[in-house]
N, C-alpha and C positions, 0 to 999 in steps of 0.2 A: 519502255515501263509504263505502267497507265499510271495516271493520278493514287488510285487506289489497291493498283497493287506496290506504289512507291511510302503507303501507309504500312502495308507489313511489311512488306523487306524492311526497313526502317528495324525494324524492332529484334530482326534477323541481323544484323552483322554493325559491328562497333566502329562511330562512327568517333573519329582520332583529328576530329578540325578542328574543337574546343580544348581548353583547358583554361576547365569547369573553379579548378585552383582560384582565376586570376580571374575570375567573370566579373561582375559586378549583380551582388543579391539582391534577386527580384521578390518582392513579398507572394506567398501563397492564397491568388482570393479567390472565395466561394462564386463569384458572380460568372451570368452564367456568357454566354459565348452565340452558339446560332443552339438556335429549338422546334420544333415544329410539334404542330397539336393541328389535329384534327380526332376528327371517329377513327380514326385507321392506328394510329403513334396522338404517345406526350411524353416525344427524347428533348433533351434539354444536355445541353452539353458544355463544358466551367469549361472557364478563359485557359485554363489548363494542356484542354487537348487541344484548345486552339494554339499555343503555343508553342504545343508540340510537332503545330503543321505546323507549324512557321517554322521552324527548328528543321523538319525535315524539304521545308523547297527549302532552306538557306541552302545548304547542304548537296540540294543537286544544282542550285543556281551556280556553288563553289566547283561543280565538275564543269559545266558549259562555260565559268568565266577560264578555267585555267586554259583556254585554249582557245579565247578570244583574246583578241588585237590588242594592247595597250594592258593587259593582267604582269601581275608584280609580281610573287611569290614575299605573302607576308603583308600583303597592304589587301588594306579597302578593297572588293569590287563593284561599289556598289550602281556608281554610276559606268562602269561596261554596259555595253552594248552585248549581249549574247545571245544565241543561238539555242533553244533546243532541244533534243531528239523529233523532233517531228517538223523543225526548219523553223519554229515559232520565230525571231528577235520582235526583244526586247531588255529598255532597260535593266538588270539586273534589280533592283532596288523594287519593281515597280512587277516585276515576274515571281517576284519570292508572294508579293500580294494575293497576286491573284492566281499564284498556284496554294496555296493553303487556303485559300478560299473553296477553292477546285478539291482539293479532302476533303475539307468538315462537309462539302453539301455532296459527298459521294461516301460516307455516316451516315451521312441523312436522307437518301436516295440508299441503303443499307438497307434502317431504320423501314421504313420506308416497303418495299420487295416483300422482307422480311414478312410484315407483319400482314402486307395485301395476299401474300404470295400460301399463306397459312404453312411458312415452312415453325421447324418443329429445335427446335432449340438444344441441341441434348446438356442435361445439369452437370453428366456427369463430365463431359467435355467443355464443356463453361467455366470450369472450378481445375478443372488439368490444368487449362488456358490461364488463369489466375495465379496456376500457384507456378508456376516455368514463367510469363511476366516478376512476380519477388522472385523467384530466383535469378529474373535479369535482371532485378532492381536491384537487388540488394549483394549479389559476386558477376555479375556480367551471363554474354547469353555464352562462353566461354570459359563457362571455371571449370565443364567438369573434362577440361583440355589442360587444365593446369595454367591458361591465363581468367587473369580475376581484374575485373576493371568493370566495379559499378556501376548503371547506370546514372544510379543515386545523384552519382558523383560530373554525370554527364547534364543531367535535363534537372534535378529541386531544385537548383541556383535561381531559377532563371523560371518556377516557381509553376513548375511541373509535377501531379501526386503522385505518387505508383498509381494510384485507380485510373486518374486521365490516362500513360502512359498505358493502362492494361484494356484500357477503350479501346485505341487508338490503334493499338498491336494487333494480340494474341485476339482479347478478344473478340476483336472485331473479325478477327482471323476462321476466327469458331461459327462465325453469324453466317460468313458468308458462301462459306462451308454449306453450311445448311439447306442456305439459298441455294444451292448448285444442285443439292443430290436433288431439294425437293422443283426443281424444273427439267435436271437432266438422266436421271438417274433412273433405275429400276424402278416403274408405280411416280412416276413424273407427268409432272400436268405435260410435257413437251420429251416424253422419253427418248431418246437415243437406240434404234438396236441394234443384234448385235451386230449384224446384217452393215446398217449404216457406221460401227464400228470400223467393220475388219475394211469394208471399200477404199473408206479415210484413211489407213496402216494402210492400206497397199498403194494412194494415190502421195504417203508422203514421210513413209517411211522409208528404209532397205536393211537388204542384209546384205552379209560377207563373210570372209573367213579370210584370215591372211593369216601371216606367216611374218616372224621377225629375225633375222639375221643380223647380228652386230658385224660392221665392216673396222672395226677397231679390239683394240686388245689394255684391258685395264687392269692394274699392277696397285702395288701403291709400296710409297717409298720406305724409309731409315723411319724417318720421324711419325708412319705412319694415314703421311695421306696421300691419299688414291688420286692417278690419273690415268688420264690417258691417249692412246699415245692409235694415231691411223693406221691400216694400215698398207700399205704402196701401190700403188697405180695399178702396178700386175696382177697382185693375190685380189684384187677388192673386181680389175676386171674380174678373170676366172669365176667367184663370186658372180654376180650377175648370171654370170654366158652363165651358171648351170641350174640359177631363181629361172635365169629366164624360160632355159630346157625345159621343165618342169608347170612354168604354167604357162607355155606352150602343147603339154600334153593333160592341162586341166583345162583352158580351152575346145583341144581338138578330140576332149572327154576318156584317151584312153589312161586319162589318170585317176583314182579318186583320192578325194583330200585327206585322206584319211591316210591317200599312201605319202603323200607328196607332202605329208605333216613327219610320214616315219622315216622317210628317208632325211629330211632336214635336221631332225635328228641326229640322227647317227653320224650324219655328212657335219653338224656344225656343232654338237654338243648341246647345242638350246634342250631345253625344260619344257614346261606342258604352258608355261608363264609365257615363252618368247609363242603356243600359236592359240587364238582370236578362236573357234569357232559358232558357227550357222548363231552369229552376235546382232540384234533386230536393233535399229535406233533410231530417235528422231532426227529427219531430217534434219529438221532447223537446227535443234543443238546438236548434232554432229560435225554440219560443215566448220561453226564457231570451237569444234571441240578436237577434232579432230581431221584438221582443211586435207592434208596433203590425201587422207586416205580416199576423204571425202571426194577431193574431183578425181580421183582415178578414176574413184566406182562411174561416180557420172561420164564418164567414155567408155566405160561399159555396158558391153547388151547380158544377160541371163547368164550363166552360166561358161563366163570368162573371164581371163583372171589376164593380168601381169605383174611385171615389176616398178618397183617404184624406190628413194631413196632420200630416206628425212634425215636431213644434214648434213647433207654436202665438201660445205663447204667447212665446220665445224671439223672437231678433233676428236668424236665423237660417232659417227654417220653410221646409219640402223638403213639392211634396203628388206626390204617386206614384197613380200606372192604377196596379191590382195584377188581376191576372189566373192565375184559379184552375185549367191546367187538370186532364187529368185521368190518374190519379196511375198509372191502368193500364195509358197505353197506355208508358210512361214506364218496367213496372215493371220490366222483361224485359231490357231493356239495364242500366239500373244497375243493375242484381243484377250481372252478365255483367265488365261492369269495376269496380265496386267488394264484391266477392266478400270479400272476407276485414272490410271496415268493415262489415257492412253481419251478416253475422256475425258481431263481435263486440258490437254492440248487440242481438240476440235473443239469445245465451246469454250474457250479460254477466251479468246478474245468477246463470244456473243453477253457473257456477262459482264463484260468491258463494258463493254458499251451498251448493256441495258444499262445502267451502273448511268452510265452517261447523259442517257439517256432524258431519263425516274431523273435524276439531278439540273437539269435545264428545264424539266416541266413544274419540277414541285421551285426553283429556285422564284418563277413568277406565282406563288400563287401566295394567299390573303396571309392561310398558313406559318409562315416558315417568318422567324424575326431575326432578324442581326442585332447585335449589341453592339452597332459603329462604335458607340465612345464607347465598351469596355474594350476590345480591339484593332479602335485607336493605339491606344497607351505603349501599344510594344510600332517597333522601328525591325523594319526588316533583316537592317544591321547587327543586328538587340545580338549577334552573338559571334562576331568576329573581338576573338582576340591575338593581340602579339606571340607570339612564339616567342618562349625565350631563352630557344633556341637560339635564334635568330639574334635575339638584339646580345645576350650575351658571344657570340660572332661577329655583327657590325666591332662593338666594345672591344673586344681582343684585338679586333681591325684599329683600334684607333689608334687602342693603344700602341699596337705595329706602329704606325704611322707616327707618331708620340717620338717613341725615342725615333726611327730614323731621324726626326726631324731636328732633335736634335745632335742624335751621329753629325748630323749633315753640316751645324751650327759649331761641334767644335771643330769640326773641320775646318 
């Protein structure tokens, strides 16, 4: 995930690496951290925006540190060498500082490009973003699901205000959307045509249909607990043989997918939820979310089918008939109905690269000012707090050891 994307993503997930109740409070400050002042824009970000950038960088570094040699759960990791998703190696405390700077420069670059490209910020969208930020601040991003975890409790003790949080996340998202539309959407400076989107869809999406048949039986015990019991080898073999016969007919064109699904529904008592028809998927996402089906589709030509089994080693395996549709037949309608998402997939890397390029250029400008004295007061490892749970467990273990020692002495 690129630096600016991390700015957005961090606002939409609850980060549980910090116990705010036990952290050391830091006074809120009106000091500025980064500012850019020229004929196009005059933007100034307070120190809270920088602290939030440092906070995001810390959490990313923690993820990498967990995979690093020498990492110990619930211990500081600032001196460990980490490797980020781009393969860059660095000492964690240095990487965090560098990453926080990248996030700040992407915010500056975004403001610069919005002004330069004359992108229009929708006032209603901006107000909505601020309201959403306030909701996350007061209740947490998942309050609507009944999980209340205010971002305020996580961030404010470190000197991050609600305004700083909003600017770094939801408001920045609105700015990026405005810039994206100004560049690539209909009527944009670098408008992407429907034909270009269609061609992109053909190259980067796939269309398939599938039928899922359980190779196990579900039941509920006397206590109300559900359990699964895998069919015997002979029954599984017979089912898969039948499904393979259907797949063969789909491949040679002697049976339509509609007829195949009707037969499977009748023979195996499956419902519509077990049948996927003409599903179009972005390959990159599909590979991650449905790896087994994706691998099968890669081996098929258009209008061919195969049978795969998922979870074969467990107690609830499922057999799938997987049929590969011709994406060319679906691309035009799919692009029409999903214009925004296809455009986003197509140009997301471009706007990320543009932000990085602009940030690098602005870094060399005399108009950029960085308050080194202010940001230097904040340490990369300031967010680390030893978990109370682990401390309690350790104390309990020590007590047990002491009891054991006493027992030994008695003996």
